[in-house]
N, C-alpha and C positions, 0 to 999 in steps of 0.2 A: 502492499498501501505507502511507504514512503517513499518507497524506490521511483513508483509508478508517477505519486507527483514531483517528483523530483525532477523526473524524466518532461512531465508536463510544462516544467518552470523554465528547463532548458529549454525546449524548442520553442514558447511563445516568447522568448526573446530572440530568436535567430528572429532577421532582417526578413518580409514579404517581399517573395520574387513580384515584381509586376515594372509595370510600363508605361509611360503616356507621352502624350504630343497633343498640338493643336486640337486634332481630331478625334481622341478618345484616350480613355487608358485602359490598358488590361492587366489580371492579377490572377495568380492563382489563390483560390478559393478550396475550403474546404466546406463537405457535406457530414451532415451530424450523423456519426456511427450508429446512433440510439434509433435515427429513423427511416433508414436503408438496409440493417440488417436483417429485415426480414423479406427483401426482394431482392428475388434470384436475379434479374435481371441488374442491378446495382451493387452485389452485394460484393464488398470489397474493391468500389471505384470511389474512392472517399474524397478525393482531389479532382480539379476539374480546373481549365485555364476559363477563367471569366472576362467579358467585356463591359463596362458601364453602359444600358442604352438610353437610361435617362438621370437626371435628377435624382429618382428617387427607385429605380430598377436598374440588374444587372440581368445578362443571360449567360449560361454557362455553354461556352463550344463546342468544348469535349471532356471525358473523364477518364482518371484515371487510377490506376493501382498505389503509383509510388507519386511523393507531390513534385511536381517540379521543380529545378534549384535558381533558375534565372531566364528570365525574357527579354528581350531586345527587339525591336525592328529594324529588318536587314533588307535593303531592294524591296520598302514598301509591302513586305511577307515577316506575319511575327513565326519569330524564331526563336526556341529553348531549349532547355539543357537536363536531360535525365541524367544525374550522376550517380553511379550503383561502382563497381569494379573499374568501371571505364567511363566517360565522360560521352556521352552520345549524343548528336546533337540533331535536331528537327527544324522541319519547318510547318507552319499549318498551310494547305493547300488545298483550294477549291474543288469540290468533288460537280459534274457535268451540273446537280441538280439546287447548287448554291451552296450547299453541308461542305465544313472547313474541317479537313482529317489530318492529324499527324504524320507526317512523311520522314525517315528517317535518313539524313545527309551524309553522315559520316560522325565516327568513333574516335576519340585518342585515347591513347594509352597512356594514364596517369594513377598516384595514387594520391598525389595533393588535390586538395580542396579546391574546389569552383568558389573565388570569391567577387568574379563582375565579367559581366557579356557587353561588350557595346559593338557598336558598327564603326568601323572605322574606313572611310573612305571605301575603297571596293572589296574590304574584306571586313573578316569578323575578328577582335581581336579577346582574348579570353583573359584574364586573372585567374592563376590559378597560385596556391603558394600557401603561405602563413608567417614563416620563419624567414623566406626571402620572398621574391616578387619572382615567378617566370608568366612573364607573357607571352601565348601562342595565339596565332591568327590562321585562318582559315579562308583562302580564296575560291571557296565554290569545290575545289579537289583537291589541295593536298594542304598539310600541317606545315606549320615554320616556327622553330621556338628563337625567341628574341633574346639576348643576352640579357641574364638573371642579375636581377638590381638586390645585391645582400641587405635590404630592409624587413623590418617584421611589420606585419599586417597592413601591410601597402593599398588603398583603393584607387582605383584606377577610375580616368574621365575620358574620353576624346573629346576636345575643345577647341574648333578652329581647322579640325585634322589633324590635330596634334596630339599624341598620346602622352597624358598626365600623372605621375602617380602621388598622391599622397601620402606621407607616411605622418603617422599621428605622435608628437612628443606631447611634454610635462604641459609648453605653450601653448599649443595647439599641433601648425603639423609642417612639416619639409617637405618641399616641394621636387620633385622630379621630370625631367623632362625628356622624350625619347628622342633620338636626332643624330643620322651620321651612327650609327651603326652604338652610340652607346645610351647611356644613361647619362641626361647634366645635369647638375644643381641649380635650381630655382630660388634659395633662398625657405628663412621659415615663413610661413601666414600665421600671427598670432591672433588667438580667439578661446573661450573660458570652454569647458568642456569636453567630453568623449567624443571625436568624432566618430558620427556612422557612417555615413554616405553622402556624396557627390551627385548632383543634377546639375542644369543648366536650362536657362529657358530664356530665349533670345539671347543675346549676346553676354547675359550673365551667369556665373560660375555660384551654384550656390552648393555653403557647406550645412548637410542635419547633421547636428549634433546633438547628444545629450548632459544635461546641465542642471544639479540640484534636482532630480528628479521630473525634470521636465525638459521638452523638446527643445531647440531654436533653428529657424534659416537663416543664417550670414548668408551676404553676399559680397563675393570681393569686386573690389574695383582694385587694379593695379596689384599694390601689395597691403589694402585697406580691407578690413571686414566691417561692414556693414549688417547690424542685428537688423532681419525683415519683418520676422514672426517668431513667438514664443508659442509653444499648444501644449496642452495636458497630455501626456504620453497613453496612449490607449491600451485596451486589454488587447492580447493576444499577440500575431505577428503584426508591423505595422513597416509604413513606408512615406517619405513623399515623393509623388510625381507631379511633373509638368500635366498642366491639363487644359481642357477649350474654357476652364474656368479661372485659370491662372496657375496656381499650385492646390495639388490636392493632398490630405493625409487619408492614406485609406488603411484600415484596420478588418482581420480578419481573426476571429475567435473558434478555438478549435469545435464546434458546436455548429459554425456555420455562418454565425453571426457579424455580416460586412455592413461596417458604416466608413462614412465616409467624409471629410470635415473639409470645405473646399477654401482656399484663402486667395482673396482677391491680388490681381497685382496690377502696378508692383507694391501696393498699399500694403499689403499682407492681413488685410478685415476678414478675419472668420465667418463663417455660417454656424449656426448653431448643427450639432453632428447628426445626418441622413443616418438612418438605416435602411438599406438597399434590401430590397425584393426580391426574390428570384423568379423571372418570366419564365411560363411555361415554355416548351418548345411548341412553336405551333407548322401544325400539321400545311402542306401545302394546298394553296387556298385555290379555287375551281377554276380561276383566271390565271394560275401559276400554272397549275397541270394544262390548261390552252395553250399556254405560250409554248412549252413544254413540248407539247405533246401535238398540234397542230402541223406542222411541220411533216412530222410523217405519215400523219392522216390524208395528205395532200398528194405524196409522193406514191402512197400506195395506190389512192384514187386513181392520179396520174398512169402509172403502171396498168391498173386494171384495165382502161379506158383504152391504151393503146392495148392490151393484150386481145381484150372484145373486141377492138378494128382488125386488128391482126386476122381472127378467127374467123370475121363476116366476108373478110376478101378472098380471104383462101376456098370458103363456102360457096361464093359467087362463080 
């Protein structure tokens, strides 16, 4: 009992796998195990990639047995990672019916923990490591390992097509930039609190930190850190992502409760917490069915008329 409680606390402290842009938010949601344990079709599928569909709703795009560990947008598609004995890289692709499905793209053999996933120009950049930083890139066909940065707990971000690493320190974070085949120091950025993640909004780099039990968002302007927002840390896994509303604080509890707090940009003004409801999967409408099958019906009808015309001529 004590061990299960301890593990639940540890998991809740892990960041929420999510990504956001000007046109939407995507995140890994949890389904309440107590509600699906008697459903033979859904049994074991406790995790799903979700998309916010309105101010108060979200939809499940696909369910999984294991929780994906990272999400990002790459070449206008949603990509994610499943890590077990190796890193498995997937893309969400469209079926002819319009439904999304996970398509395995490649695997990378490593025992190091995935810490970040970003688009970097034409490639994907994966941050793996812990005691040191190893970045590996994937160009759609091949993997390439960049030189190791021997710094602990580095967070990475791609900003204006530059790969940056932020290494937490007691005073803030030491910044490194990759160029000319090596990591180059860019100096210290000072701020209070513990660095959690790095995101970007428009031309701003934003640091999400924890300080005295609260979350904070700092904007970087040259070497200055400007406090933009302070928020109460929610229950469960959480993250701050860019969104159509500006920034959004998304949290998912293990029982499936999903909550969003929207923050105006650049004011940082916060909305009340909004508990999202799961939209049911919609069956294909009559009009959609007509659009899908009308070309086939026309083709079959045309072929039938040709065949009938040919039979009539042969009879004559």
